[in-house]
C-alpha positions as a LaTeX table, in Angstrom:
\begin{tabular}{lrrr}
\hline
Residue & $x$ (\AA) & $y$ (\AA) & $z$ (\AA) \\
\hline
Met1 & 23.70 & 6.43 & 13.01 \\
Ala2 & 24.62 & 9.16 & 10.53 \\
Glu3 & 25.09 & 6.53 & 7.83 \\
Leu4 & 21.61 & 5.16 & 8.47 \\
Val5 & 20.04 & 8.62 & 8.23 \\
Ile6 & 21.88 & 9.24 & 4.95 \\
Lys7 & 20.65 & 5.93 & 3.51 \\
Asp8 & 17.06 & 6.68 & 4.50 \\
Ala9 & 17.30 & 10.15 & 2.96 \\
Leu10 & 18.82 & 8.76 & $-0.24$ \\
Ser11 & 16.16 & 6.06 & $-0.42$ \\
Phe12 & 13.50 & 8.78 & $-0.31$ \\
Leu13 & 15.21 & 11.21 & $-2.68$ \\
Val14 & 16.11 & 8.65 & $-5.37$ \\
Ala15 & 12.55 & 7.29 & $-5.36$ \\
Phe16 & 11.03 & 10.78 & $-5.44$ \\
Val17 & 13.20 & 12.02 & $-8.31$ \\
Leu18 & 12.74 & 8.87 & $-10.38$ \\
Val19 & 8.95 & 9.12 & $-10.22$ \\
Thr20 & 9.08 & 12.70 & $-11.49$ \\
Ile21 & 11.28 & 11.54 & $-14.40$ \\
Ile22 & 9.51 & 8.29 & $-15.31$ \\
Thr23 & 5.86 & 9.32 & $-14.92$ \\
Pro24 & 5.67 & 11.79 & $-17.86$ \\
Phe25 & 7.20 & 9.16 & $-20.16$ \\
Val26 & 4.75 & 6.49 & $-18.95$ \\
Gln27 & 1.88 & 8.97 & $-19.31$ \\
Lys28 & 2.79 & 9.70 & $-22.95$ \\
Lys29 & 3.13 & 6.03 & $-23.90$ \\
Ser30 & $-0.14$ & 5.18 & $-22.16$ \\
Ile31 & $-2.01$ & 7.70 & $-24.31$ \\
Glu32 & $-0.35$ & 6.40 & $-27.49$ \\
Leu33 & $-1.39$ & 2.82 & $-26.68$ \\
Gly34 & $-4.91$ & 3.74 & $-25.61$ \\
Phe35 & $-4.13$ & 2.43 & $-22.13$ \\
Val36 & $-6.51$ & 4.89 & $-20.46$ \\
Asp37 & $-9.34$ & 4.89 & $-17.95$ \\
Arg38 & $-12.46$ & 5.89 & $-19.84$ \\
Pro39 & $-15.39$ & 7.62 & $-18.12$ \\
Asn40 & $-18.44$ & 5.59 & $-17.06$ \\
Pro41 & $-21.40$ & 6.19 & $-14.71$ \\
Arg42 & $-19.35$ & 5.10 & $-11.65$ \\
Lys43 & $-16.33$ & 7.28 & $-12.50$ \\
Ile44 & $-15.88$ & 10.91 & $-11.54$ \\
His45 & $-13.61$ & 12.04 & $-14.37$ \\
Ser46 & $-15.14$ & 13.07 & $-17.70$ \\
Thr47 & $-12.16$ & 12.50 & $-20.03$ \\
Pro48 & $-9.88$ & 9.48 & $-20.64$ \\
Ile49 & $-6.93$ & 9.43 & $-18.21$ \\
Pro50 & $-3.73$ & 7.32 & $-18.53$ \\
Val51 & $-3.87$ & 4.48 & $-16.04$ \\
Thr52 & $-0.29$ & 3.17 & $-15.98$ \\
Gly53 & 1.14 & 5.14 & $-13.07$ \\
Gly54 & 1.85 & 1.86 & $-11.27$ \\
Ile55 & 4.76 & 1.24 & $-13.66$ \\
Ala56 & 6.49 & 4.46 & $-12.58$ \\
Leu57 & 5.87 & 3.68 & $-8.89$ \\
Phe58 & 7.26 & 0.16 & $-9.28$ \\
Leu59 & 10.39 & 1.14 & $-11.22$ \\
Ala60 & 11.27 & 4.08 & $-8.98$ \\
Phe61 & 10.77 & 2.07 & $-5.80$ \\
Phe62 & 12.89 & $-0.89$ & $-6.83$ \\
Ile63 & 15.69 & 1.12 & $-8.41$ \\
Ser64 & 15.93 & 3.04 & $-5.14$ \\
Gln65 & 15.91 & $-0.15$ & $-3.07$ \\
Phe66 & 18.48 & $-1.91$ & $-5.23$ \\
Leu67 & 20.86 & 1.05 & $-4.96$ \\
Ile68 & 20.44 & 1.33 & $-1.19$ \\
Arg69 & 20.00 & $-2.29$ & $-0.07$ \\
Gly70 & 21.44 & $-4.54$ & $-2.77$ \\
Phe71 & 20.14 & $-8.08$ & $-3.20$ \\
Ser72 & 19.27 & $-10.62$ & $-0.53$ \\
Lys73 & 17.03 & $-13.68$ & $-0.33$ \\
Glu74 & 14.16 & $-11.64$ & 1.12 \\
Phe75 & 14.66 & $-8.85$ & $-1.41$ \\
Leu76 & 14.57 & $-11.29$ & $-4.33$ \\
Gly77 & 11.38 & $-12.89$ & $-3.03$ \\
Phe78 & 9.78 & $-9.51$ & $-2.50$ \\
Phe79 & 10.81 & $-8.36$ & $-5.99$ \\
Ile80 & 9.38 & $-11.46$ & $-7.70$ \\
Ala81 & 6.15 & $-11.19$ & $-5.70$ \\
Ser82 & 5.85 & $-7.48$ & $-6.53$ \\
Cys83 & 6.32 & $-8.25$ & $-10.23$ \\
Leu84 & 3.31 & $-10.59$ & $-9.99$ \\
Ile85 & 1.25 & $-7.94$ & $-8.19$ \\
Leu86 & 2.14 & $-5.34$ & $-10.83$ \\
Ala87 & 1.56 & $-7.71$ & $-13.75$ \\
Ile88 & $-1.93$ & $-8.87$ & $-12.74$ \\
Gly89 & $-2.82$ & $-5.26$ & $-11.93$ \\
Leu90 & $-1.73$ & $-4.14$ & $-15.39$ \\
Val91 & $-3.76$ & $-6.94$ & $-17.00$ \\
Asp92 & $-6.79$ & $-5.82$ & $-14.98$ \\
Asp93 & $-6.21$ & $-2.17$ & $-15.96$ \\
Trp94 & $-5.86$ & $-3.13$ & $-19.65$ \\
Tyr95 & $-9.16$ & $-5.03$ & $-19.56$ \\
Lys96 & $-10.86$ & $-2.00$ & $-18.05$ \\
Ser97 & $-9.31$ & 0.32 & $-20.62$ \\
Gln98 & $-10.95$ & $-1.85$ & $-23.29$ \\
Gly99 & $-14.33$ & $-1.74$ & $-21.59$ \\
Lys100 & $-14.02$ & $-5.30$ & $-20.20$ \\
Glu101 & $-13.74$ & $-6.84$ & $-16.74$ \\
Leu102 & $-11.12$ & $-9.34$ & $-15.60$ \\
Ser103 & $-12.55$ & $-12.06$ & $-13.38$ \\
Ala104 & $-11.74$ & $-11.71$ & $-9.68$ \\
Leu105 & $-10.44$ & $-15.30$ & $-9.50$ \\
Pro106 & $-7.13$ & $-14.86$ & $-11.40$ \\
Lys107 & $-6.44$ & $-11.67$ & $-9.44$ \\
Phe108 & $-7.09$ & $-13.50$ & $-6.18$ \\
Ile109 & $-4.87$ & $-16.46$ & $-7.15$ \\
Ile110 & $-1.93$ & $-14.29$ & $-8.27$ \\
Gln111 & $-2.10$ & $-12.06$ & $-5.19$ \\
Ile112 & $-2.20$ & $-15.07$ & $-2.85$ \\
Leu113 & 0.75 & $-16.54$ & $-4.77$ \\
Ala114 & 2.68 & $-13.28$ & $-4.34$ \\
Cys115 & 1.96 & $-13.23$ & $-0.60$ \\
Ser116 & 3.05 & $-16.86$ & $-0.35$ \\
Ile117 & 6.34 & $-16.17$ & $-2.14$ \\
Val118 & 7.42 & $-13.48$ & 0.31 \\
Phe119 & 6.47 & $-15.75$ & 3.20 \\
Phe120 & 8.60 & $-18.65$ & 1.97 \\
Met121 & 11.48 & $-16.27$ & 1.27 \\
Gly122 & 11.55 & $-15.18$ & 4.92 \\
Ile123 & 9.13 & $-12.25$ & 5.26 \\
Gln124 & 6.72 & $-13.60$ & 7.84 \\
Ile125 & 4.90 & $-13.03$ & 11.11 \\
Glu126 & 6.78 & $-15.38$ & 13.43 \\
Gly127 & 5.12 & $-15.11$ & 16.82 \\
Ile128 & 4.07 & $-12.90$ & 19.70 \\
Thr129 & 5.55 & $-11.86$ & 23.03 \\
Asn130 & 3.48 & $-12.79$ & 26.09 \\
Pro131 & 2.66 & $-9.41$ & 27.75 \\
Phe132 & 2.74 & $-10.96$ & 31.24 \\
Thr133 & 5.85 & $-13.15$ & 31.13 \\
His134 & 7.60 & $-11.30$ & 28.25 \\
Lys135 & 8.41 & $-14.72$ & 26.79 \\
Phe136 & 8.35 & $-15.05$ & 23.03 \\
Ile137 & 5.78 & $-17.55$ & 21.74 \\
Ser138 & 6.59 & $-18.85$ & 18.27 \\
Phe139 & 3.57 & $-19.60$ & 16.09 \\
Pro140 & 3.32 & $-22.94$ & 14.26 \\
Val141 & 4.49 & $-22.60$ & 10.66 \\
Trp142 & 0.97 & $-23.11$ & 9.29 \\
Phe143 & $-0.31$ & $-20.24$ & 11.47 \\
Gln144 & 2.64 & $-18.01$ & 10.50 \\
Tyr145 & 1.69 & $-18.60$ & 6.86 \\
Ile146 & $-2.01$ & $-17.88$ & 7.33 \\
Ala147 & $-1.39$ & $-14.74$ & 9.42 \\
Thr148 & 1.19 & $-13.35$ & 6.98 \\
Val149 & $-0.85$ & $-14.03$ & 3.85 \\
Ile150 & $-4.09$ & $-12.66$ & 5.31 \\
Trp151 & $-2.33$ & $-9.47$ & 6.40 \\
Leu152 & $-0.51$ & $-8.88$ & 3.11 \\
Phe153 & $-3.53$ & $-9.73$ & 0.97 \\
Gly154 & $-5.79$ & $-7.58$ & 3.16 \\
Val155 & $-3.63$ & $-4.45$ & 3.00 \\
Thr156 & $-3.09$ & $-4.92$ & $-0.76$ \\
Thr157 & $-6.86$ & $-5.06$ & $-1.21$ \\
Val158 & $-7.87$ & $-2.14$ & 1.01 \\
Ile159 & $-5.46$ & 0.31 & $-0.62$ \\
Asn160 & $-6.79$ & $-0.75$ & $-4.01$ \\
Phe161 & $-10.39$ & $-0.29$ & $-2.87$ \\
Ile162 & $-9.77$ & 3.22 & $-1.55$ \\
Asp163 & $-8.20$ & 4.40 & $-4.83$ \\
Gly164 & $-11.33$ & 6.09 & $-6.12$ \\
Ile165 & $-10.63$ & 9.81 & $-6.43$ \\
Asp166 & $-7.64$ & 11.94 & $-7.38$ \\
Gly167 & $-4.76$ & 11.79 & $-4.93$ \\
Leu168 & $-6.47$ & 9.71 & $-2.26$ \\
Ala169 & $-4.54$ & 6.41 & $-2.38$ \\
Ala170 & $-1.19$ & 8.17 & $-2.93$ \\
Gly171 & $-1.82$ & 10.55 & $-0.04$ \\
Ile172 & $-3.00$ & 7.84 & 2.35 \\
Thr173 & 0.05 & 5.77 & 1.42 \\
Thr174 & 2.33 & 8.76 & 2.09 \\
Ile175 & 0.80 & 9.27 & 5.54 \\
Ser176 & 0.79 & 5.57 & 6.47 \\
Gly177 & 4.29 & 5.02 & 5.06 \\
Thr178 & 5.65 & 7.93 & 7.09 \\
Thr179 & 4.09 & 6.49 & 10.24 \\
Leu180 & 5.48 & 3.01 & 9.61 \\
Phe181 & 8.89 & 4.59 & 9.03 \\
Phe182 & 8.88 & 6.05 & 12.56 \\
Val183 & 7.47 & 2.82 & 14.02 \\
Ala184 & 10.32 & 0.86 & 12.41 \\
Leu185 & 12.83 & 3.36 & 13.80 \\
Met186 & 11.46 & 2.75 & 17.29 \\
Asn187 & 11.82 & $-1.00$ & 16.77 \\
Leu188 & 15.45 & $-0.96$ & 15.55 \\
Ser189 & 16.75 & $-2.31$ & 18.84 \\
Ile190 & 14.31 & $-5.25$ & 19.07 \\
Ile191 & 13.57 & $-6.30$ & 15.46 \\
Ser192 & 16.50 & $-7.11$ & 13.19 \\
Thr193 & 14.53 & $-6.45$ & 9.98 \\
Ala194 & 13.30 & $-3.02$ & 11.12 \\
Arg195 & 16.33 & $-1.44$ & 9.40 \\
Val196 & 15.11 & $-2.80$ & 6.07 \\
Ser197 & 11.65 & $-1.41$ & 6.83 \\
Thr198 & 12.97 & 2.12 & 7.22 \\
Tyr199 & 14.61 & 1.94 & 3.77 \\
Met200 & 11.41 & 0.58 & 2.25 \\
Ala201 & 9.19 & 3.09 & 4.01 \\
Ala202 & 11.40 & 6.01 & 2.96 \\
Ala203 & 11.29 & 4.87 & $-0.68$ \\
Leu204 & 7.54 & 4.28 & $-0.50$ \\
Val205 & 6.92 & 7.78 & 0.84 \\
Gly206 & 9.19 & 9.08 & $-1.91$ \\
Val207 & 7.26 & 7.43 & $-4.75$ \\
Ser208 & 3.79 & 8.12 & $-3.38$ \\
Ser209 & 4.42 & 11.78 & $-2.52$ \\
Ala210 & 6.09 & 12.41 & $-5.90$ \\
Phe211 & 3.17 & 10.75 & $-7.68$ \\
Leu212 & 0.84 & 13.31 & $-6.09$ \\
Ile213 & 2.44 & 15.92 & $-8.36$ \\
Phe214 & 0.68 & 14.20 & $-11.27$ \\
Asn215 & $-2.23$ & 12.54 & $-9.47$ \\
Arg216 & $-3.68$ & 15.35 & $-7.35$ \\
His217 & $-6.93$ & 16.87 & $-8.62$ \\
Pro218 & $-7.31$ & 17.25 & $-11.55$ \\
Ala219 & $-5.25$ & 14.10 & $-12.14$ \\
Lys220 & $-3.07$ & 13.81 & $-15.23$ \\
Ile221 & $-2.48$ & 10.08 & $-14.66$ \\
Phe222 & $-3.94$ & 7.34 & $-12.46$ \\
Met223 & $-1.94$ & 4.66 & $-10.66$ \\
Gly224 & $-4.52$ & 2.04 & $-11.66$ \\
Asp225 & $-5.06$ & $-1.27$ & $-9.92$ \\
Ser226 & $-1.41$ & $-2.07$ & $-10.68$ \\
Gly227 & $-0.20$ & 0.93 & $-8.67$ \\
Ala228 & $-2.72$ & 0.73 & $-5.84$ \\
Thr229 & $-2.18$ & $-2.99$ & $-5.22$ \\
Phe230 & 1.58 & $-2.51$ & $-5.42$ \\
Leu231 & 1.50 & 0.29 & $-2.83$ \\
Gly232 & $-0.72$ & $-1.80$ & $-0.57$ \\
Phe233 & 1.59 & $-4.81$ & $-0.93$ \\
Val234 & 4.61 & $-2.69$ & 0.02 \\
Leu235 & 2.81 & $-1.18$ & 3.02 \\
Gly236 & 1.83 & $-4.63$ & 4.26 \\
Thr237 & 5.40 & $-5.91$ & 3.86 \\
Ile238 & 6.86 & $-2.92$ & 5.70 \\
Ala239 & 4.53 & $-3.59$ & 8.62 \\
Val240 & 5.60 & $-7.25$ & 8.74 \\
Glu241 & 9.33 & $-6.48$ & 8.61 \\
Gly242 & 9.22 & $-3.47$ & 10.93 \\
Thr243 & 6.49 & $-4.36$ & 13.43 \\
Phe244 & 4.89 & $-7.80$ & 13.07 \\
Lys245 & 8.09 & $-9.84$ & 12.67 \\
Val246 & 8.24 & $-10.39$ & 16.42 \\
Ala247 & 4.93 & $-9.01$ & 17.58 \\
Thr248 & 3.83 & $-7.66$ & 20.94 \\
Val249 & 0.26 & $-6.78$ & 21.82 \\
Val250 & 0.96 & $-3.13$ & 21.02 \\
Ser251 & 2.69 & $-3.90$ & 17.75 \\
Leu252 & $-0.42$ & $-5.78$ & 16.64 \\
Ile253 & $-2.52$ & $-2.67$ & 17.15 \\
Val254 & $-0.18$ & $-0.04$ & 15.71 \\
Pro255 & $-0.15$ & $-1.03$ & 12.01 \\
Ile256 & $-3.90$ & $-1.65$ & 12.07 \\
Leu257 & $-4.47$ & 1.86 & 13.40 \\
Thr258 & $-1.90$ & 3.31 & 10.99 \\
Leu259 & $-3.97$ & 1.89 & 8.12 \\
Gly260 & $-7.19$ & 2.46 & 10.01 \\
Leu261 & $-8.99$ & 4.54 & 7.39 \\
Pro262 & $-8.77$ & 2.10 & 4.47 \\
Ile263 & $-9.14$ & $-0.95$ & 6.73 \\
Phe264 & $-12.27$ & 0.16 & 8.57 \\
Asp265 & $-13.86$ & 1.73 & 5.49 \\
Asn266 & $-13.39$ & $-1.43$ & 3.48 \\
Leu267 & $-14.67$ & $-3.65$ & 6.27 \\
Phe268 & $-17.83$ & $-1.51$ & 6.16 \\
Val269 & $-18.01$ & $-1.87$ & 2.37 \\
Ile270 & $-17.51$ & $-5.65$ & 2.47 \\
Phe271 & $-20.20$ & $-6.18$ & 5.12 \\
Lys272 & $-22.56$ & $-3.90$ & 3.21 \\
Arg273 & $-22.06$ & $-5.84$ & $-0.03$ \\
Ile274 & $-22.53$ & $-9.17$ & 1.76 \\
Lys275 & $-25.71$ & $-7.89$ & 3.39 \\
Glu276 & $-27.04$ & $-6.76$ & 0.01 \\
Gly277 & $-26.08$ & $-10.06$ & $-1.61$ \\
Lys278 & $-23.47$ & $-8.49$ & $-3.91$ \\
Pro279 & $-20.07$ & $-9.99$ & $-4.76$ \\
Ile280 & $-17.34$ & $-8.49$ & $-2.56$ \\
Tyr281 & $-15.30$ & $-7.43$ & $-5.60$ \\
Gln282 & $-18.23$ & $-5.82$ & $-7.43$ \\
Ala283 & $-17.40$ & $-2.13$ & $-7.77$ \\
Asp284 & $-19.97$ & 0.35 & $-6.48$ \\
Arg285 & $-20.08$ & 3.76 & $-4.81$ \\
Ser286 & $-20.21$ & 2.65 & $-1.16$ \\
Gln287 & $-16.65$ & 3.68 & $-0.19$ \\
Val288 & $-16.31$ & 6.62 & 2.17 \\
His289 & $-15.00$ & 9.00 & $-0.51$ \\
Phe290 & $-18.10$ & 8.43 & $-2.65$ \\
Arg291 & $-20.35$ & 8.92 & 0.37 \\
Leu292 & $-18.65$ & 12.23 & 1.17 \\
Leu293 & $-19.01$ & 13.40 & $-2.43$ \\
Glu294 & $-22.69$ & 12.52 & $-2.37$ \\
Ala295 & $-22.99$ & 14.48 & 0.90 \\
Gly296 & $-21.92$ & 17.64 & $-0.96$ \\
Leu297 & $-18.13$ & 17.87 & $-0.57$ \\
Asn298 & $-16.03$ & 18.39 & $-3.69$ \\
Gln299 & $-13.02$ & 16.21 & $-4.55$ \\
Lys300 & $-10.41$ & 18.44 & $-2.90$ \\
Gln301 & $-12.46$ & 18.78 & 0.29 \\
Thr302 & $-13.07$ & 15.03 & 0.42 \\
Val303 & $-9.40$ & 14.17 & $-0.02$ \\
Leu304 & $-8.24$ & 16.71 & 2.56 \\
Phe305 & $-10.82$ & 15.51 & 5.08 \\
Leu306 & $-9.73$ & 11.88 & 4.62 \\
Tyr307 & $-6.07$ & 12.89 & 4.89 \\
Leu308 & $-6.93$ & 14.48 & 8.24 \\
Val309 & $-8.70$ & 11.33 & 9.42 \\
Ser310 & $-5.72$ & 9.21 & 8.35 \\
Ile311 & $-3.30$ & 11.52 & 10.16 \\
Cys312 & $-5.40$ & 11.19 & 13.32 \\
Phe313 & $-5.25$ & 7.40 & 13.09 \\
Ser314 & $-1.49$ & 7.55 & 12.53 \\
Leu315 & $-0.84$ & 9.93 & 15.42 \\
Thr316 & $-2.93$ & 7.73 & 17.70 \\
Ser317 & $-0.85$ & 4.70 & 16.73 \\
Leu318 & 2.41 & 6.56 & 17.43 \\
Ile319 & 1.13 & 7.80 & 20.81 \\
Ile320 & 0.17 & 4.25 & 21.80 \\
Met321 & 3.61 & 3.06 & 20.73 \\
Leu322 & 5.34 & 5.76 & 22.80 \\
Leu323 & 3.19 & 5.13 & 25.86 \\
Ala324 & 3.94 & 1.41 & 25.67 \\
Arg325 & 7.67 & 2.18 & 25.78 \\
Arg326 & 7.44 & 4.17 & 29.01 \\
\hline
\end{tabular}
């Protein structure tokens, strides 16, 4: 047990330290290349901000994971898929830095491809335990695929959508990642891949909390779509490996509640855009953070309030998990 605690701690510390080292370098190069997020009527910031923080998050996370876990079939699949997520995010960020918009279709195709890769490399939702008979019911392969891809794509998208003001996505990821870490710990005895989830969650909390040093208001660098989609993709994968791999009724609820703030907010946004006849991916100011700003809160107040809401969701999920174990 002591060895496991040490590995989790190292996973966190290596990821945290690497972000603090890599981010200033990435920030400098981003400015030199003009890879910055320029102000527009929808943006809150008034000066160009480097938008390549996702590179630092990606490098720090995977260096930490390689040192702690080494390579495996699932790790290789996850790494390749994450490279695709980062790459299409960077392309999208570059287009925006040049005052252009990348079509939603290539982003959708690449993200679905990334989700498919991790599925076929073994990261998948396999079935559910009948709450009455306690017998495991294995899903058909086609349903395993659909469930896994929808979950991964959905979490990737909602974290990206909520990344609208300084420190929000990084903070929500830190809170959700911490919760999923404890959920995976509780599942060590029943899910074989939960051990991997604790390493991943520790590293994710390390990179996201360290990034807040640079991304809290007033932000010196943004994570961009590349960083936000990468964080969402990792969160979704952690939930699959640590909770959904062999799901129970409770384990279906827990990750959804853990990510309750971005999930429910973005469901509201999607339905609102559909009702108004707007494309789902068309950016606007309907997310909860924009609504709170328009209600009179400043950026710091908005972020702290949403952190509190996210913590409440996370605590509720942990309480449900504990009660189910009694």
